[in-house]
C-alpha positions in Angstrom: -13.6 -20.3 -2.4 -10.0 -19.2 -2.3 -8.1 -18.4 -5.5 -5.6 -21.2 -5.9 -4.4 -23.1 -9.0 -1.8 -25.9 -8.3 1.3 -23.9 -7.3 -0.4 -20.5 -8.0 -1.8 -18.7 -5.0 -3.4 -15.3 -4.4 -0.5 -14.4 -2.1 1.7 -14.4 -5.2 -0.5 -11.7 -6.8 -0.3 -9.6 -3.6 3.5 -9.8 -3.3 3.8 -8.9 -7.0 1.5 -5.9 -6.4 3.8 -4.9 -3.5 6.7 -4.7 -5.9 4.8 -2.6 -8.4 3.5 -0.6 -5.5 7.0 0.5 -4.7 8.5 0.7 -8.2 5.8 2.8 -9.9 5.4 5.6 -7.3 9.2 5.8 -6.7 9.8 6.0 -10.5 8.2 9.4 -10.2 9.8 10.5 -6.9 13.4 9.5 -7.7 13.8 12.0 -10.6 12.6 14.8 -8.4 15.2 13.9 -5.8 18.0 13.6 -8.3 17.1 16.9 -10.0 16.9 18.7 -6.6 13.3 19.7 -7.2 11.9 18.0 -4.2 10.4 19.9 -1.3 7.2 19.3 0.7 5.8 22.6 -0.4 6.4 21.7 -4.1 4.7 18.3 -3.6 1.7 19.9 -2.0 1.5 22.6 -4.7 1.6 20.0 -7.4 -0.8 17.6 -5.6 -3.5 20.2 -5.4 -2.7 22.1 -8.7 -6.2 21.4 -10.2 -9.5 19.7 -9.5 -8.5 16.4 -11.1 -5.3 16.0 -9.1 -7.1 17.1 -6.0 -9.8 14.5 -6.6 -7.2 11.7 -6.8 -5.3 13.1 -3.8 -8.4 13.2 -1.6 -9.5 9.8 -2.8 -6.1 8.3 -1.9 -6.0 10.0 1.5 -9.4 8.6 2.4 -8.4 5.2 1.1 -5.2 5.2 3.2 -7.2 6.2 6.4 -9.7 3.4 5.8 -6.9 1.0 5.1 -5.1 1.9 8.4 -8.3 1.4 10.4 -9.0 -1.9 8.6 -5.5 -3.2 9.0 -5.4 -2.4 12.7 -8.7 -4.1 13.3 -8.0 -7.1 11.1 -4.5 -7.4 12.3 -5.6 -7.5 15.9 -8.5 -9.9 15.2 -6.2 -12.4 13.3 -3.0 -11.7 15.3 -1.2 -10.8 12.1 2.5 -10.5 12.7 4.2 -7.4 11.3 1.0 -5.5 10.7 2.9 -2.4 11.9 5.2 -2.8 8.9 2.1 -2.3 6.6 1.2 0.9 8.4 4.7 2.3 8.2 4.9 1.2 4.5 1.7 3.1 3.8 3.1 6.3 5.4 6.6 6.0 3.8 5.7 4.6 0.3 1.9 4.7 0.1 -1.2 2.6 0.0 0.0 1.1 -3.2 2.6 -0.8 -1.1 1.1 -1.0 2.3 -2.3 -2.5 1.3 -1.0 -5.4 -0.8 1.7 -6.1 1.8 -1.1 -6.4 4.4 -3.1 -8.7 2.2 0.0 -10.8 1.6 0.6 -11.1 5.4 -3.1 -11.8 6.0 -3.1 -14.5 3.4 -0.1 -16.2 5.1 -1.9 -16.1 8.4 -5.1 -17.5 6.9 -3.0 -20.3 5.3 -1.5 -21.2 8.7 -5.1 -21.5 10.1 -6.3 -23.4 7.0 -9.1 -20.9 6.5 
């Protein structure tokens, strides 16, 4: 059963999560860029500064890899247009944007097919 209430559809949740998936991570990146504190080495140092941050970083890396494999497979299977945009979004912004974008595009494709 698909989540749907009158005019409310699951795709609206996905597109909302896309917005949060850009705003929240970039709310932390933009101050670094403005203050001139951004460098790849600094980001890597901070990312792996302790076991807790390393745990989250490794978890996210694995999640992103699994998502890319899933998105490619599902994108080909369902002929989802613009699946490449989800993959680029995952690299440029992160899984917090690429994954809900993919789910949004997938939902649109499923709606077209009445699945």
